[in-house]
C-alpha positions as CSV (number, residue, x, y, z in Angstrom):
1,M,0.0,0.0,0.0
2,R,2.8,2.4,0.8
3,N,4.5,0.9,-2.2
4,E,2.4,2.1,-5.1
5,S,4.9,0.9,-7.8
6,P,3.5,-1.4,-10.6
7,V,5.6,-4.4,-9.3
8,A,5.1,-4.6,-5.5
9,V,6.5,-8.1,-4.9
10,S,10.1,-9.0,-5.6
11,P,10.8,-12.0,-7.8
12,S,12.4,-13.9,-4.9
13,L,9.4,-13.3,-2.6
14,R,7.0,-14.1,-5.5
15,D,8.7,-17.4,-6.1
16,Q,8.6,-18.4,-2.4
17,V,4.9,-17.6,-2.3
18,L,4.2,-19.6,-5.5
19,E,6.2,-22.5,-4.3
20,R,4.2,-22.6,-1.1
21,M,1.1,-22.6,-3.2
22,G,2.3,-25.6,-5.1
23,F,3.8,-24.0,-8.3
24,A,7.2,-25.0,-9.6
25,R,7.1,-21.8,-11.8
26,A,4.8,-18.9,-12.2
27,P,1.6,-19.8,-14.1
28,A,1.3,-18.3,-17.6
29,P,-0.6,-15.0,-17.7
30,D,-3.6,-16.5,-19.6
31,P,-7.1,-17.7,-18.5
32,G,-5.8,-21.1,-17.5
33,G,-3.0,-19.6,-15.4
34,L,-5.3,-17.1,-13.7
35,L,-7.7,-20.0,-12.8
36,A,-4.9,-22.0,-11.3
37,L,-3.3,-19.1,-9.4
38,Y,-6.6,-17.9,-8.0
39,E,-7.8,-21.4,-7.0
40,A,-4.5,-21.9,-5.2
41,W,-4.9,-18.6,-3.4
42,C,-8.4,-19.6,-2.2
43,T,-7.2,-23.0,-0.9
44,H,-3.9,-21.7,0.7
45,V,-4.4,-18.1,1.9
46,P,-7.1,-17.7,4.5
47,F,-9.2,-14.6,4.7
48,D,-8.8,-13.9,8.4
49,N,-8.5,-11.2,11.0
50,V,-6.1,-12.9,13.4
51,R,-3.1,-10.6,12.9
52,K,-5.4,-7.5,12.7
53,M,-7.1,-8.4,16.0
54,L,-3.7,-8.8,17.6
55,A,-2.4,-5.5,16.2
56,L,-5.5,-3.6,17.4
57,R,-4.9,-4.9,21.0
58,T,-1.1,-4.0,20.9
59,P,-0.5,-0.3,21.6
60,G,1.3,1.4,18.8
61,A,1.3,-1.6,16.5
62,P,0.9,-0.9,12.7
63,L,-1.9,-2.7,10.9
64,P,-0.6,-6.0,9.5
65,G,-0.1,-6.5,5.7
66,I,0.1,-2.8,5.1
67,T,2.6,-3.7,2.4
68,S,2.5,-6.8,0.2
69,E,5.9,-7.8,1.6
70,D,4.6,-7.7,5.2
71,F,1.5,-9.7,4.1
72,F,3.4,-12.4,2.4
73,E,6.1,-12.6,5.0
74,G,3.4,-13.0,7.7
75,W,1.7,-15.7,5.6
76,L,5.0,-17.6,4.9
77,R,5.9,-17.5,8.6
78,H,2.5,-18.0,10.3
79,G,0.0,-19.0,7.6
80,A,-2.2,-16.0,8.4
81,G,-3.8,-13.9,5.6
82,G,-5.7,-10.7,6.2
83,T,-8.9,-8.7,5.6
84,C,-10.0,-7.2,2.3
85,W,-7.7,-4.1,2.0
86,S,-4.5,-6.0,2.8
87,S,-5.3,-9.3,1.1
88,S,-6.6,-7.7,-2.1
89,H,-3.5,-5.5,-2.3
90,A,-1.3,-8.5,-1.8
91,L,-3.2,-10.6,-4.4
92,W,-2.9,-7.7,-6.9
93,A,0.8,-7.4,-6.3
94,L,1.4,-11.2,-6.7
95,L,-0.6,-11.2,-10.0
96,V,1.3,-8.2,-11.4
97,S,4.6,-9.8,-10.4
98,A,3.5,-13.0,-12.2
99,G,2.9,-11.0,-15.4
100,F,-0.9,-10.5,-15.2
101,N,-2.6,-7.2,-16.2
102,A,-4.2,-6.7,-12.8
103,R,-5.6,-3.7,-11.1
104,R,-7.0,-2.9,-7.6
105,V,-10.7,-2.0,-7.4
106,V,-12.9,-0.4,-4.8
107,A,-16.3,-1.8,-4.2
108,S,-19.3,-1.4,-1.9
109,M,-20.4,-4.4,0.2
110,R,-24.2,-4.6,0.5
111,D,-24.3,-2.0,-2.3
112,T,-24.5,0.9,0.2
113,G,-22.7,3.4,-2.0
114,I,-19.8,3.5,0.4
115,G,-16.4,2.3,-0.8
116,S,-16.0,-0.4,1.9
117,H,-14.3,-3.3,0.1
118,G,-11.1,-3.9,-1.8
119,T,-11.0,-6.4,-4.7
120,V,-9.0,-7.1,-7.9
121,K,-9.8,-7.3,-11.6
122,V,-7.6,-8.9,-14.3
123,S,-7.8,-8.1,-18.0
124,L,-7.3,-11.0,-20.3
125,E,-8.0,-11.4,-24.0
126,G,-10.4,-8.4,-24.0
127,R,-12.3,-9.5,-21.0
128,D,-12.2,-8.6,-17.3
129,W,-12.2,-11.1,-14.5
130,L,-12.9,-10.5,-10.8
131,V,-10.6,-12.3,-8.4
132,D,-11.7,-11.5,-4.8
133,S,-9.6,-12.4,-1.8
134,S,-12.6,-12.1,0.6
135,M,-15.4,-13.9,-1.3
136,L,-13.0,-16.7,-2.3
137,T,-15.2,-17.8,-5.2
138,N,-12.6,-20.4,-6.2
139,A,-12.8,-19.4,-9.8
140,P,-12.4,-16.0,-11.4
141,V,-15.8,-14.2,-12.1
142,P,-16.2,-12.8,-15.6
143,C,-17.2,-9.1,-15.7
144,D,-18.3,-8.0,-19.2
145,Q,-21.6,-6.9,-20.8
146,T,-23.4,-10.1,-20.3
147,V,-24.9,-11.7,-17.1
148,F,-22.9,-14.5,-15.6
149,I,-24.6,-17.1,-13.4
150,G,-22.2,-19.6,-11.8
151,T,-23.3,-23.2,-11.2
152,D,-21.0,-24.3,-8.5
153,P,-23.2,-25.2,-5.5
154,V,-20.5,-24.5,-2.9
155,W,-19.4,-21.1,-4.4
156,P,-22.5,-19.7,-6.2
157,V,-21.7,-16.3,-7.7
158,E,-23.3,-14.1,-10.3
159,S,-22.3,-10.9,-12.0
160,E,-24.3,-8.4,-14.0
161,P,-23.5,-5.2,-15.8
162,T,-25.5,-2.3,-14.4
163,E,-25.3,1.5,-14.5
164,G,-21.9,1.4,-16.1
165,T,-20.4,-0.9,-13.6
166,H,-20.9,-4.4,-12.2
167,L,-22.9,-5.9,-9.4
168,I,-21.7,-9.1,-7.9
169,W,-24.1,-11.5,-6.1
170,F,-22.7,-14.2,-3.9
171,D,-23.9,-16.5,-1.0
172,S,-23.0,-15.3,2.5
173,V,-22.1,-18.0,5.0
174,P,-23.3,-18.2,7.7
175,S,-26.5,-16.1,7.0
176,G,-27.3,-17.8,3.7
177,D,-28.5,-14.5,2.3
178,A,-27.5,-13.4,-1.1
179,M,-24.9,-10.7,-0.6
180,T,-24.2,-7.9,-3.1
181,C,-21.1,-6.1,-3.9
182,R,-21.0,-3.2,-6.4
183,V,-17.8,-2.0,-8.1
184,L,-17.4,1.8,-7.4
185,Q,-13.8,2.7,-8.5
186,D,-12.1,0.9,-11.3
187,P,-9.2,1.3,-11.0
188,A,-8.9,2.4,-7.4
189,E,-7.6,6.0,-6.8
190,P,-4.0,6.2,-5.6
191,G,-3.8,6.0,-1.8
192,W,-7.4,4.8,-1.4
193,Y,-6.4,1.4,-0.1
194,L,-4.1,2.7,2.6
195,T,-6.6,5.4,3.7
196,A,-9.4,2.9,3.9
197,Y,-7.4,0.3,5.7
198,E,-6.3,2.8,8.4
199,A,-9.9,4.0,8.8
200,S,-10.9,0.4,9.5
201,R,-9.2,0.7,12.9
202,E,-12.3,2.6,14.0
203,Q,-15.1,0.8,12.2
204,S,-15.0,-2.7,10.7
205,P,-16.9,-6.0,11.2
206,F,-13.5,-7.7,11.6
207,N,-12.2,-5.8,14.7
208,R,-13.9,-7.5,17.6
209,R,-14.3,-11.2,17.0
210,L,-12.7,-14.0,15.0
211,Y,-13.4,-14.4,11.3
212,A,-11.4,-16.9,9.3
213,R,-12.2,-18.5,6.0
214,K,-10.5,-20.9,3.6
215,N,-11.5,-23.3,0.8
216,F,-11.0,-27.0,0.6
217,P,-11.8,-29.5,-2.1
218,A,-15.6,-29.2,-2.7
219,E,-15.9,-27.4,0.7
220,A,-15.8,-23.9,2.2
221,R,-14.8,-23.6,5.9
222,L,-15.5,-20.6,8.1
223,L,-14.9,-19.7,11.7
224,V,-17.0,-16.8,13.0
225,G,-16.6,-16.1,16.7
226,P,-16.8,-19.6,18.3
227,T,-18.8,-21.1,15.5
228,R,-17.5,-23.4,12.8
229,Y,-19.3,-23.6,9.4
230,S,-18.6,-26.2,6.8
231,K,-20.4,-25.8,3.5
232,T,-20.6,-28.5,0.9
233,A,-22.9,-29.3,-2.0
234,T,-25.2,-31.1,0.4
235,G,-25.6,-28.2,2.9
236,V,-24.0,-26.4,5.8
237,D,-22.7,-28.1,9.0
238,V,-22.7,-25.8,12.0
239,R,-20.9,-26.4,15.3
240,T,-20.1,-24.2,18.3
241,L,-16.6,-24.9,19.5
242,P,-15.1,-24.5,23.0
243,R,-12.0,-22.4,23.3
244,D,-9.4,-25.1,22.9
245,E,-11.1,-26.6,19.8
246,L,-11.5,-23.1,18.3
247,C,-7.7,-22.5,18.6
248,E,-7.1,-26.0,17.3
249,A,-9.3,-25.3,14.2
250,L,-7.3,-22.1,13.6
251,R,-4.1,-24.2,13.6
252,T,-5.1,-27.4,11.8
253,E,-7.8,-26.1,9.4
254,M,-6.9,-22.5,8.7
255,G,-3.1,-23.3,8.8
256,I,-2.2,-20.5,11.3
257,S,0.9,-21.2,13.4
258,A,0.6,-22.2,17.0
259,E,2.8,-19.3,17.9
260,L,0.5,-16.7,16.4
261,V,-2.6,-18.4,17.8
262,A,-1.1,-18.3,21.3
263,E,-0.3,-14.5,20.9
264,W,-3.8,-13.9,19.6
265,A,-5.4,-15.7,22.5
266,A,-3.2,-14.0,25.1
267,S,-4.2,-10.5,23.7
268,G,-7.8,-11.1,24.8
269,S,-9.0,-11.8,21.2
270,L,-10.1,-15.3,22.1
271,D,-12.2,-14.2,25.0
272,E,-13.7,-11.4,22.9
273,S,-14.6,-13.8,20.1
274,F,-17.1,-15.5,22.5
275,E,-18.9,-12.2,23.4
276,P,-22.3,-11.6,21.8
277,V,-22.5,-9.5,18.7
278,P,-23.8,-6.1,19.4
279,G,-26.6,-4.5,17.4
280,P,-29.3,-6.0,15.1
281,R,-28.5,-8.3,12.2
282,P,-28.0,-6.4,8.9
283,P,-31.0,-6.6,6.6
284,P,-30.8,-8.8,3.4
285,P,-29.9,-6.8,0.3
286,A,-32.5,-5.3,-1.9
287,G,-33.3,-6.7,-5.3
288,I,-33.3,-10.2,-6.7
289,R,-30.3,-12.0,-8.1
290,P,-30.3,-12.6,-11.8
291,S,-30.8,-16.4,-11.6
292,L,-34.1,-15.9,-9.8
293,R,-35.5,-13.4,-12.3
294,T,-37.7,-14.3,-15.2
295,G,-36.4,-13.6,-18.6
296,V,-32.7,-13.4,-17.6
């Protein structure tokens, strides 16, 4: 984020990251290579707030992943990812370093008109593809002048052109509601990511209780507070975990190091994750997703 240069990941760090993801060499910058790299991201790099929660409870600590180097060094050492601003910045930097024509984008979760979400688009062969480090859709989402309706039962996602931009529809676990995300800035204005990430210290759904998500073969797993969700094609399994099992799930399922989990727990983050969520549940988004409309 402080590094606004086109190539924000060194070749040596890029190669370490790709090797950890299972690549012997960088994938080709074509549709097949993008699919392979993004799927590897979704199954290796969790979307989680462990490092952020720890930093917010450590006086004077900078936000983690504020540069792509810090993000990837934290992932290589501890297996932790980040929230949208840091993880999308890191994914963008990795893609650019691997030769893809990628750009950072600002979007609005729940289509509120507020730039509350960072994501990434890649241009390939005259078509744009959304690769989102938070939604973890497992496959890039096409964004062009046609409606896209995905058919994967675990990661259902839809995209439609509207009002000169794109509206993305995806299933929200654990609520089960269809979530919306509208692209607002494409590309993002310089400095927006850093400003938005710093502002999230004061207001963010990822500051007070655990949130960790990662994909597995034909399965999406999610930890929200003390609750574990496992979504497959047959449905969603829900279990409330005691403290020791929650920490174990962070280690064995999300891949976060025992050292970092212990620091996170000692900071008070574990106890706070068991506290009730304040305020009412957000309303479902307005509108109907394309697959449920007639004539689409």
